[in-house]
N, C-alpha and C positions, 0 to 999 in steps of 0.2 A: 528440227526445222531451222531455217536461217532467219535471224532477226537482226537488222542493221549490220549485215555482213559478218555476223558472228554465229557460231554454232550454239544452240541451246539443247540441253539433254533433259529428257523427262526421266521419271523414276524407273523406267524399264532398263536402264543401264547401271552397271556396277563398275567399281574401280578395276581397271585392267582389261575391260572389254575392248574389242578391236572392231573397227568399221572397215568393210571392204566392199568393192563393187561386185554384186552378184549378177548384174547385167550391165549393159553400157549406159543405163540411165537411172539405176536405182542402187541404193546402198543397203547392205545387210550387216548384221552384227555377229561377231564371233565371240562367245563368252570366254572369259579368262579360263585358262586351263588349270590343272592342279600342279603342285610342286613336282618338279622332275620331268614334266612333259615337255616335248619339243614341238615347235610349229612346223608342219610339213604341208605338202600340197597333195590333194587327192581329187581327181576329176576336174582339175583346174581351179579348185577353191582351197583356201587355207583351212587346215584342220589340226587339232592337237593329237599327238600320239605319245604313248609311253614307250621309250626306247627299250630294246632288248638288252640283255647282258652281253657285253663284248669281252671275250676272253683275250688276254694279251698273247702275242706270238711268242712262244717259248722256244728258245734255241735248242738244238740237240744236246742231250746230256752225255752221250757216249760217242767217242771218235775212235775208229779202229783202223790200224795200218798193218799191212802184211807184206813181206817180201819172200817169194818162193824162189830159191836160188837156181837158176834165173830163167824165166820163160823165154827171154829173147837173146840168150847167150848160147852160141854153138857148143855142143858137147865136146869134151876134151879140151876146151879152151883153158889156157894156163897163163898165169902172170908170173914172170920170173924176176929175180933180183939176186945178183951176185952168185949165180949158178945154183941157187936153190929155189924151188917153186914154193910159193905160198898161197896160191889159189888155183883150184881146178874144179871144173864142172864135170860131174860124172852121173851115172845112174846106178841103181842097185836092183838086182833081181827081186821081184815080189815087193818092191817099194816104189810106188808111183812117183813121177815127177823127177826133177833134176836135183842134184845134191852138190853142195859146195864143200870142198875139202881143203884143209890146211895140210900141205904136203912138204915133207923134208926130203930133199933129193941130193944132198951132198954132205960130206963130213964137216959140217959147220955147226957151231952153236949160235943161238940168236933167238929172235922172236918172230913167230909166224902169227899174223893177226889180220882180222877184218874189223874195220871200224865204220859204223854208220855215222855220218857227219852231221846229222840233224840233232841238235841238242834238246834235252828235256829238262825243264826246271821243275823238280819234283815238289817244290813248295807251292806251286801255282795251281795244282790240280788236286781234287779231293781223293782220287784213287787212280793209281797207275798199275797196269798189269803188263809184265814183260814175259814173252814166251819164246822158248827155243825148242824145236824138235831136233834133237842132236844125239850123237853117239860117239863113243871112243872107238877109233878104228884099230888101236892097239893099246895095251896097257903100258903104263909107265913102269919101267924096270931100269936096271943099270945100263941097258942097251936097247932103246934110248931111255933116258930119264927126262921127263918133261912135266910141266904144270899147265893144266888147261883152265881157262877162265871163260865164263859166260855170264853176261849181265850188263850192268852199267858201271862205267869207269870215267875218269877224267880223260882228256884228250891225249894225255901222256901214255907211254907204254905201261901196261898193267903192273909190271914188276916195280915200277917207280911211280905209279899213279898217286896223285895227291888225295884222291877220294874215290869211293866206289861202293856198289852194292852188287854182289856177284857170287856165283858158284865157283868152286875150284875143285880140281882133282889132281893128286899126285900120289905115288905109292909111299912116300915118306911122311905123309901127314894123315892122322886118324886111321891108320891101318889100311890106307888105300880107299877109304870111303869118300864120297863126295862131301865137301865142306861148304858151309854157308858163311858169308863174310860181309862186314861193313867196314869201311875205312874212312877216316876223316883226318887227313894229314898223317902223322906218325901213328896215332892210336888206331888199333885194328881190333875188331871183335871177330873171332872165328869159332864156329861150332861144328861139331860132328853131326851130319845129317842121319847117320845110321844106315845109309844106303851104300852098299859096296859099288865101287867102280867096276863096270863090266863092259862087254862089247855089244850090248843091246841098245836099241833106240829108246830114248826116254824123253818125256815132255817136261822141260824145266820151266818153272814159273816163279816170278818174283812179284809179289803184290805189295805196293807201297801205299800206305794210308796215313791219315793224321797230318796232312800237309807236309808229308815227307819225314815224319818222325818215327814211323814204324815200318818194318819190312818183314813180311812173312814169305817163307820159301816153300815151294811145292815141288815134288817129283812125282810125275804120273798122277797128278791131281790129289796127292796125299800131302798134307802139311808135314814138313820135316823140321820146322823151327821158326821162331820169330825173334828178331833182334830190334831193340829200341835204343841202342847206343851207337856212337861213332858214325852217325849219318849226317852228311853235309847237306843242309837244306838251302844254302845260299849260293849255289853254283849250278851251272848246267852239267848234266850227265849225258854220256854218249853210249849208245848201244854197241856192244862189242863182244866178239869171242876171239880167243887167241890161245896160242900155245907158246910157253917159254921153254926152250930146249936148253938143258944144262949139260947134258952129256950126249955127244953124237953117237949115232948107232945106225941100225938098218934103215934104209930109205923107205919112203912110203907115207901114206896119209896117217896123221895122228888123230885129228878130230874131224868129224863130218857134221854138217848142219843141213837139214832139209828145208826148214823155213824158220824165220823169226817173225814175231808180231808184237805189237804193243797197243794197248787199249787205254785211252784216257777217259775217265768218267768223272762228270760233275755231279756229285750227290747232294750238294747244298742248295740253298735257295738261290735262284738266278735273278730275282728282282728284289 
């Protein structure tokens, strides 16, 4: 009640109780709630409620990128340079989709290459998987002799690249088997995959883990080796496949790639 323009409370109130108008002319009491409750409105009147558990919005943990060479490029489209072709879109019987070929078409030595210009910093992602569905269109011999690269390199030509994580093939190394490699400046680690170079399609995969400190190599989903040395973790890497031609020979496609893909996976805590 009101006494001398001041509110007086009887013993029906406790600390924290709230007065509110339940009609236009009367007051009512809302008891103090319990710890953690929030004051909300129900039916036009104040009420205490216990909030539900709110889960944080978790960003995606996996990002996948793929290029199929190339859905929007006309067949038989070629890119030429100094009279030798280095890019051609073709098809193959019993192999769906379009195929990108590195093609030698003149008696010249040099580098045939395809470089994806979007860099990847391998130290910033928990796991990176690089895929190439590729095949050799002819084996390296004395005519022609060449070296094929697939994987990550610096933006320089592979033969003079400052760093990289990649597959290679040539007939003069490891008996013509595919090799797995890491390079950090001059030091290079190269191991025999045990898989012979041939003219069949293969799925090449490089899986980089440990914030860029370990690289495991797969051919057709089978691990062919892991390298933990000579990996540059402080620079951007570029997806690339290329052929280094050392001895000119018969014309034609050396290496073909149906698609490449890379998957970035965040496996650690995001919060």
